C-alpha positions as CSV (number, residue, x, y, z in Angstrom):
1,X,12.1,-146.2,201.4
2,X,13.2,-149.2,199.4
3,X,13.0,-151.5,202.5
4,X,9.4,-150.2,203.1
5,X,8.4,-151.1,199.6
6,X,9.8,-154.6,199.9
7,X,8.5,-155.2,203.5
8,X,5.6,-157.3,202.0
9,X,8.2,-160.0,201.2
10,X,8.7,-160.5,205.0
11,X,5.0,-160.6,205.9
12,X,3.4,-163.6,207.5
13,X,2.8,-166.3,204.9
14,X,-0.9,-165.8,204.6
15,X,-0.6,-162.1,204.0
16,X,2.2,-162.7,201.5
17,X,0.1,-165.3,199.6
18,X,-2.7,-162.7,199.4
19,X,-0.2,-160.2,198.0
20,X,1.1,-162.8,195.4
21,X,-2.4,-163.5,194.3
22,X,-3.1,-159.7,193.8
23,X,0.1,-159.4,191.8
24,X,-1.2,-162.2,189.5
25,X,-4.4,-160.3,189.2
26,X,-2.6,-157.1,188.2
27,X,-1.0,-159.0,185.4
28,X,-4.0,-161.1,184.4
29,X,-3.6,-160.2,180.8
30,X,-0.2,-162.0,180.7
31,X,-0.4,-165.7,179.8
32,X,0.2,-168.2,182.6
33,X,3.5,-169.4,181.0
34,X,4.8,-165.9,180.6
35,X,3.7,-164.8,184.0
36,X,5.3,-167.8,185.7
37,X,8.6,-167.3,183.8
38,X,8.7,-163.6,184.5
39,X,7.6,-163.6,188.1
40,X,10.0,-166.5,188.9
41,X,12.9,-164.5,187.3
42,X,12.1,-161.5,189.4
43,X,11.8,-163.5,192.6
44,X,15.0,-165.4,191.9
45,X,16.8,-162.1,191.5
46,X,15.8,-161.1,195.0
47,X,17.2,-164.3,196.3
48,X,20.5,-163.8,194.5
49,X,21.1,-160.5,196.3
50,X,23.5,-160.5,199.2
51,X,20.5,-159.2,201.2
52,X,17.1,-158.0,200.4
53,X,16.8,-155.3,203.1
54,X,19.4,-152.6,203.5
55,X,18.6,-151.3,206.9
56,X,19.8,-153.4,209.8
57,X,16.4,-153.3,211.7
58,X,14.4,-154.5,208.7
59,X,17.1,-157.0,207.7
60,X,17.1,-158.5,211.2
61,X,13.4,-158.7,211.5
62,X,12.2,-159.7,208.0
63,X,15.1,-161.2,205.9
64,X,14.5,-164.8,206.8
65,X,10.8,-164.6,206.4
66,X,11.3,-162.8,203.0
67,X,13.5,-165.6,201.8
68,X,11.0,-168.3,203.0
69,X,8.0,-166.5,201.3
70,X,9.9,-166.0,198.1
71,X,11.1,-169.6,197.9
72,X,7.5,-170.8,198.6
73,X,6.1,-168.6,195.8
74,X,8.8,-169.9,193.4
75,X,7.9,-173.5,194.3
76,X,4.2,-172.7,193.8
77,X,4.9,-171.1,190.4
78,X,7.2,-174.0,189.3
79,X,4.3,-176.4,190.0
80,X,2.5,-174.6,187.1
81,X,0.1,-172.7,189.3
82,X,-0.9,-169.2,188.1
83,X,0.0,-167.4,191.2
């Protein structure tokens, strides 16, 4: 179940960016600075894991894409964009 919840991280970049924008809208009441700091921390925690996905099939098919999407979002956020 956890891998299914995290599958969006491994989506194609356009779909992932749409997801990231929707997350920002969900937290629109949070200031840009606080959102950027909090979201970056959450994303960096995923990158620090030994692996994001626990099942072999999902790991093999989505892990690299997930890392790329997360890194791209972190870079976007660090440029001061509001997700």
